N, C-alpha and C positions, 0 to 999 in steps of 0.2 A: 305475598299473593296467596290467598286462601281459596280452597276449592268451594264450589257452589254448595256442597253438602254441609259445609261448616255454617254457611248462612242459614240453611234450613234448620240446623240444630239450635242455632241461637234463637230463631223465631219460635221454635217449640218451647225453649226454656223460658222465654220472657212472656209467653202468652198469658194474658190475664193480669200481668203486673202493671204498675204505674207507668204512665206514658214515657217518663224520662228514661226508662230502661231501653227504649228504642236506640239510645245512643250506642249500645253495644254492637249494633250492626254496621256502624260506620267502618269503612275499609274497602279493600279491593278483592273482587272475587272472580275466579275463572270459570266461565260458563261454556268453555269449549270453543265455540265459534266466535265468542266475543268476551270482553271483560266487562264487568259491571263494577262501577266505582261509586260508592255511596259517600259523597263528600261532606254532606251536612244534614243532620237529622233535626227536624223541627222540634221544639221543646213543648209543644202543645198542639192538640188537633185543630185548634182555631188559629194557629200562627201560620205564617207563610210556609207553603209546602216544602218538603225536604228536596235537596238538590242532589240529583244523580246523573251519571254519565254512563254511556256504553261506548266501547271502542272496538270496532270491527277491523281486524287486519286486512289490508288490501288484497292479500292472497285469497281471502274468503269473500270480501265485498266485491272485488273484481271490477272496479270502475276503470275504464280505459283511460290512459293519460290525456287523451284529447278532450276529456271532460273537465280537466282541472289544471292543466299546465300553464294557462295564461291567467292573469289576474281576473279578467272579465268572465271567463268560463268558470273559474273557481267560485267566484261570488254567486254566479247564477246557479251553479250546482248546489251549493250550500243552501240557497233560498228554495230551490225545488225540493230538496230532501227534507227541509224543515216543514214544507207544506204537506208532503207525503206522510212524514212521521206523525204530524197532527191529525191527519185524516185517519191513519190507522189506530191512533189512540182512541179516537171517537168510535171506530168500528169495533175494536176488540176489547176495550176496557169498559167494565161495567159501570164504575163510578158509584157514588152513593153508598159506601160501605160502613157507615157509622156516623160518628159525631164530627161536626165541623167540616173540614176539607177531606175527610176520610174517603179514600178510594179514587181521589183525583189523579189522573196521569195526563200530563199536558206538556206542551212545548211552546216556545215563543210563537206568536201569531202574526205572520206577515199580512200586509194589505195588498193594495194594487201595485205597489212599487217593489222593485227588486233591490234590496239593500244589503250591504256587507254586514253580516251578523256573526255572533258567536254561538248560535243555537246548534249549528252543524258545521264542524270543521273538517275539511278534507285535505289530505296531503298524500304523498306517494306511499306512506306507510300505513295510515289509518283513516277510517271514517269514524268520526266521534260526534255523537249526539248528546246534548246537554238538556236535561228536562226536569220536570217537577213531579213529585209523587206526594200525595196526601196519605201518610201512613195510617192505617185504619185503627179506630178506637171506639169503644162504647163508653161514653162519658170520657173519662181519662184512663181507662183500662185498655191495654193493648189487645188488639184482635190479631194474634200472630198467624192464625190460619188464613185469615182474609189477606194479610200482608204477603204470605207465601203464595196465595193464588195470583196476586198481582205480579210478583217478581218471578215466579216460576211458570205461571200459566199464561198471563195475558202479555207481559212484556216481550217474551221470546217471539210471539207472533208479530208484535209491532216491529221488532228489530228485523226479523226475516223478511217482512214485506215492505220495508221502507229503506233499508240500508244495504241491501244486496242488489247489485246491478241487474242480475238476471230476473229479478222478481218485480221490477218496476217497469212501467210502460216506456220503452226505449224511444219511440218516435216522439212521444210527448216531452220527454227529457231533453232530447236534442233540439226540438223546436224551441224550448225554453232557453236553452243555452245560446243557440244561434241568434234568437231574437235580441237577447241582451247584448250579444257581441256586435250586432249591427247597430244597435243604438249607441253603444260606446264609440264605435268607429265614426259614425255620423257626427256625434257631438264633438269628437276630436278634430273633425274636418271643417267645422263652422268657421274658424278663424281664417283659413286659407281661402274659403269661399266668400269671405267678406260679409258673413252673416252672423247675427246673434241668435237666430231661431229658425227652425225648419218644421213645417207642419205638413205631413204627407197627405196627398189626396186620398179620400176614402176614410180618413180618420173620424172617429166619433168623439166629439168634444163634450157634449152635454152629459151630466151625470144623472144617475137615477133620482137623487134628491140632494138637498143640502146637507144631509147626514149620511148619505150612502154614496161612496166614491166609485161604485161600479158604473158601467156605461148605461145610458138611457136605452131601455129596450121596449118600453111601452109607448103607444101613441106614435106620432110621426118622428122617425129617426132621421136627422139630417146629416148626410155624409159630407165631409169637408171637401171643397173644391177650390183650387187656386185660381186667381185671376191671371190671365195669360202674361201680363207684364211683370209679375212677380214669381212666375213659374220657374223652378230650378230642377234639374235632373241630376241625380247622384247614382253612382254605382257602388253597391254594397256587396260584401263577399258572400253573403248567404241568400239575401232576398233578390239580389241583382239590381237592375235599374229601377229607381223609384222617382216619382215626380211629386212636387209639392210646392208650397208657398215658402219662399225664403224671405225673411225680414232682414234687410240689409243693416249694417252698422249705421249709427247716426241717431237722429231724433224721429221716432215713429209715433204717429197718432192713430188711435183706434177710435173711430167715431161711429155715429148711427143713432137711431131712435131707441127709446127704452124698450127692453125685452127683445132686442134683436140679436143678442149674443156678444156684446162687447166684453162684459165681465167674464163670460164663459170662455172666450178666447184667451183673455188675460190669465185666467185661472189655469188653463191648459199650459200656457207659456211658463208660468211660474213653477209648475211641477215638472216641466221638461228638463229640469236638472237631474231628475231620476230616470232610471229605466223602468218600464212598465211591463207587466206580465202579458203574454199572448192572450188576446181577446179583450183587453182593456179598452181598445179603441184609440189609445194614445201612444201605441208602441213606437211610432215614428214622429212623435212630437218631441223634439230635442232642442234644448236651450243652453246657451253659454253657462257652464257650470258656476261661474262667479256672478250670476244674476241674483238680485235681491229685491224683494218686495218692500216698498217703503210706504209708510202711512203716518198720519198724525197719531200721537199717543199722549193725550192729555193726562197729566198727573205723574208721568214717569220721572224718575230721578235722573239728572244729568251731572256728570262729574268731570269738570275741567276739559270740556270739548271746545275746540276752536270753531265757533259758528260764525265767525266774522264775515265769510263770504256771503252770508245770507242776512245776518242781523248784526248791527253795530249802532253806535251813537245813541245808546240807551239813556234814558233820563238819569240825571244826577252823576253823569260821567262814568257809569258802570261799564267795564270793559267786557268784550265777548271773545277774546282770544283764548281765555281759559274759563269758559262759562260753566257755572255750576248752579243747580237749583234742585230743590226737593220736590217741586210741583210744577213741571213744565207745562206751558200752554200748548195749544195745537201747533202753532207755528214754530215755537222754539223746539218742540219735541221732534217735528218733522225735519227741521234743519239739523238737529243733533243726529237723528237716525241716518241722514245722508252722509254727514261728515264722518260718523263712526264707520259706515260701510266703505267709504273711500279709504279710510285709514287701514281697513282690513283687506283692501285689494279688490273691491267690487268693480266689475266691468260693464254691468248692465243694470240700470235702475228700472223697476217696474212700479208704476204709479197709477192708481185709480182715483180720479177726482172725487169720487163719492166718499173716500176714506181719507181725504186730504184737507188741510186747513185752507179755507178759501183765500184768506189774506196772504197766505204763503205762496199760493199758485199764481196769482195775478193781481195787479192794481191797474184798473182801467183809467182812461184819459180823464174822465170826469172826477174820479177820486184824486188823481194827481193834481188836477186844477184846484180841488178844494183843500187837500192836505199836501203841502209842499214836501219835497223829498227830504229836506233837512229836518223835517219834523217827523218823518216816518222811518223807524229803525230797520224795517224789513225790506230787503231786496228780493223781489218775487222770483220764483223759480223760472218763470218765462224768460227772464233776462240773464240767467245763468246756465240754462240747459245747453245752449249752443256752445258756450265756452267749455263746459264739461267735456263735450266731444272733441272740439278742435284742439284744446290744450292738454287734456288728460286721456283722450281716447275712450271715455266712458259714454256708452250709448244709453238711451232712454226710450222706453215704450210707455206711452201714456194713454189711458182710457179717458176720453173727453166728450162731454156732451154740452157744455155750457159756454165755451169761449173760443170763437173763431180767431182771436188774436194769435193763438199758437200756430195758425197757418204760416205766419211769418217766419217761424223758426224751425218748422218741420221739414225733413227731407223726404219722408214717406207718409202718406195718409191712406189708411185702410178704412173703408166704411163697411159695417156689418149690416146686412139686410136679410131677414129670415135665416139667421145663423150662417149666412154665406158671405165671404169677403169680396169687396170690389176695390180695385186700386183707383182712388180718386185724387191722387197726388197732384196731377196736372190741373184738375178742376179747382182744387184748393188753392193752388198758386194763382190761377186766374182770378179767383174771388179776392185773394189778398191783394192782388194788383189793382183790381177794379175798386175795391172799398179799402182804401188806405187807413191802416190803424192810426189814430191820432195820439196814442200814448207815447211817451218818451222812454227810450231805453234807460234803465237804471243800474245796469250791471257793471259799470265801470270798464276799464280797458283789459282786465284779466279776471279769471275766476277767483284766484286767491290761493293761499297755501292750505295743505292738508297736514295737520300736525300729528306726529307720533307721540303717544303717551306711555308712560311707564307705570304699571300697576304695582302697588305695595302689598306684598303677601300678608302682612300683618292685618290688613283691613279685610281680608277674606277669611272669616272666622267660622269654621263649621261646628264649633262647640255649643252644646246646649245643656245646662245643668251640670251634672257630674259626667256627662258624656263628652269626651274630647272630640269626637266626630259623630254628628247626628245629622244625616242627610237623608231626606225622604222625597221620593217623586210622587206628586199628587196628580196623576193623570198626565195627559200629553202637555199641558200648558203651565204647570207649576212645579217648582222645586222648593222644598223647605230646607234651606241651608243654614244649619245652626238655628239662630233665632230670626233669620230673615226669610221672607217669602219672595222668590224670584218669579215674576209674572212674565211668561213667554207668549202671551196671547197675540202680541203684534209680530211675532216671528212666524209668519203664516206658512212658510215652506217647510216647517216641521210636519211630518206625517205619521210618525210612529212613536208610541211611548217609550220603546226601547232606545230610541235616539235620545229622548230626554234623560233616561237613566245613564246613558253614556256621557251626555253633557255634564251631568253632576259629577261623575267620576273624573272627567277630564279637568274640570275646575280644580278638584282636590289634587290631581296629578300636577297641574301647573303650579298651584300654591306650594306644594311640598318639594318640587324638584326644579322648577324652572324660573320662578319669580325671585330674582336677585336684587331688585332695586335698580338694575341697569338696563335689562332687556325691555324693549317696548312690547306692548301687547301683541302687535303683529309678528314680531320675532319669536315670541313665546309660542304663538299658535302655529307658526311655520315649523318650529322644532317639533311640536307635538305631531303634526301632520307627517313629517319625515319619519318619526319613530313608529307611528302606527303603520305607515306604508311599509316599513322594513320589518316590524315585528308583530303586527296585527293588534287588534283591540285588547288582547290579553295582557298588554303592558299596563292596562288600567287597574288590574286587580289580580292578585295571586290565587284567587278562589275558583278559577275556571267557571266564571258565570256565563250562563247561556242567554241572558237577556240584554246584551248590548247590541245596538244597531248603530252603524257609523253615521254621525252627523257631519255637516260641513263646519269648517272653522268659522264661517260667517255667523252661524247660529251659536257656536260656543262663545265667540266674542260678544254677540248680542246678549247672551245670558250673563256674562261677566259684567257688561256695561249696565245691566239692569239690577245688579246687586246693590242694595241701598247703602251698604256699609263700605262700598268700594272707595278707596282713596288713591289718587293719582299723584305721582311725584312730578 
């Protein structure tokens, strides 16, 4: 451990030299109230910024144990401090100190969701922030004095005003922590309440725009209101008694006219797997954590998936118990997406007919009359959705606007009108009874099997050229894994690029440590989940990275299944 003056001396010595001389400052420095750890120095002012950490001992940081002693509170505290650290960087750091990224001081950027992150790590001994600094240069010549101003002038102000309990807004912090805690507790109670989702009265579901996830604030804001027949009251430890709409287990339809809020409700439900920050409007919209959005995905690769519950009797005797294709159709991709989700333990399917394959969702009476069942390989979802629930306990929420035949299999029907829900379950049953569907059920006597598959580590190759491992994250929806591009566009519940970074690291971790040719994909991902629960996201890298946000294993499995080189035993 070096004193801070040693760092100042090095910066004076290398001032004006070539940029690679910045490597001399890598190391650990004692700044008195905190330690500064310079883990990695960028090789060029245009390269990814340098990685730094500060560690503030709890005797100085002073965070009370009640802010971090439970998992829920610790995650919320880390999220809150990440946001405050970022705000103070923007307030105290000048930026723009030369070429390329010179002068940048930044940390991971949380959105509307509260996620488990590595950007700020809190325990009984330390508060540690992991952030990025663009070390200043003119061209490729070191600006040592400018670097000293960042590390000795700006950074201490950021640390003091974001990582010291007495300097941050106490009430705002505890509101953040308690709100997240209530959401975790409510989500954990859904099963005992017989629900798959809860939407609190007063929630604001519409978003500012299609590219802005903040709540709608302009124009007419509609506050959510529960129909009396679906109203549920729950007692939470911090907020007390709250009332809202409970969506029961089973098959639920969301119906209504266009632009009345069907998809808006489904979008809120699909993101109810996460906690949301106070003021988001969806703080008490919580969903079964094993809920997954399913859609058709033309062109995706499918590797040895048993899609026989939905598709069989293909022409030329092609079997579907181990179905593979490099270019799936809408119906085969949707069938594969469902079967892969069931394989990984999904308990709730979320489906919007707008993003589904029509021939996968239903085959009406007239089409049945024209094309005999023995000539049609597809068993439509309408004939399997009830079996999914009765045999496997998997519920479905389906946004629907075009086929009343689903009234026959629905347990609950919610109609959206002007963004407000009405329970029309009884009316839907009356209509179904009055106008009997003439179509014949095609689902057989049972749903069918859900096969477990064993991935082969050799097929997951991160090498590219001379690099043994070359993995790059290209935004939220794409991972360049060796020579393969993994398209995550259909994994709609991913919300943060740092989740995608973690997914790429988890795939490598699984390949190197857990894929032995014997364990199934679900067993592998269960093991990863257990290890992250026990040791945290830092198991994924020894480099103390600050840009991991925890994904669900459903999305990790989804990424592995979309790797075009994947081979299954």
